[in-house]
C-alpha positions in Angstrom: -14.1 1.7 -2.4 -17.5 1.7 -4.5 -16.1 5.1 -6.1 -13.7 2.6 -8.0 -16.8 1.0 -9.7 -18.4 4.4 -10.0 -15.2 5.9 -11.9 -15.0 2.5 -13.7 -18.5 2.8 -15.1 -18.2 6.4 -15.8 -15.0 5.6 -17.8 -16.9 2.9 -19.6 -14.5 0.3 -18.7 -15.0 -3.3 -18.1 -13.3 -5.2 -15.0 -11.1 -6.8 -17.6 -10.2 -3.7 -19.2 -9.3 -1.7 -15.8 -7.4 -4.9 -14.9 -5.3 -4.6 -18.0 -4.7 -0.7 -17.9 -3.8 -1.0 -14.1 -2.1 -4.2 -14.3 -4.3 -5.3 -11.3 -6.1 -8.8 -11.2 -9.7 -8.6 -11.8 -10.5 -10.4 -8.8 -8.8 -8.1 -6.6 -10.6 -5.0 -8.2 -13.9 -6.6 -7.9 -13.0 -7.3 -4.2 -12.2 -3.5 -3.8 -15.4 -2.5 -5.3 -17.5 -4.8 -3.4 -15.7 -4.0 0.0 -14.4 -7.7 0.4 -10.8 -6.3 0.5 -9.8 -2.9 2.5 -6.6 -0.8 2.8 -5.0 -1.2 -0.7 -1.6 0.0 -0.9 -0.8 3.5 -2.3 0.8 1.9 -5.5 -2.4 -0.1 -6.1 -4.5 3.2 -5.6 -2.0 5.1 -7.8 -2.5 2.4 -10.7 -6.3 2.7 -10.3 -6.5 6.4 -10.4 -4.1 6.7 -13.4 -6.0 3.7 -15.3 -9.5 5.5 -14.4 -8.3 9.1 -15.3 -9.0 10.3 -11.9 -7.2 13.5 -11.1 -5.6 12.4 -7.9 -5.5 9.3 -5.5 -7.1 11.8 -3.1 -9.9 11.9 -5.1 -10.5 8.3 -5.1 -9.8 8.0 -1.4 -11.9 10.9 -0.1 -14.9 10.1 -2.2 -14.5 6.4 -0.9 -14.3 7.4 2.9 -17.3 9.6 2.7 -19.4 6.7 1.1 -17.9 4.2 3.7 -18.8 6.9 6.6 -22.4 7.3 5.0 -23.1 3.5 4.7 -21.6 2.6 8.1 -18.9 0.4 6.6 -15.7 2.6 7.7 -15.9 1.1 11.2 
């Protein structure tokens, strides 16, 4: 889920700001960004996409899955 961090930084948001916009805990977002938590719910992905201004959840997921395959973390 490193794309979450990419889009967060691209948007100029801190973890705290994203947490407040998406109404998701800082710790959970951090865990997603650092691949400590996998398989977030669709509702969580929708909240993150909206807060990050990402066009669709699919953009967030497909980008993340591609990265996972490239770095071997999607086993």
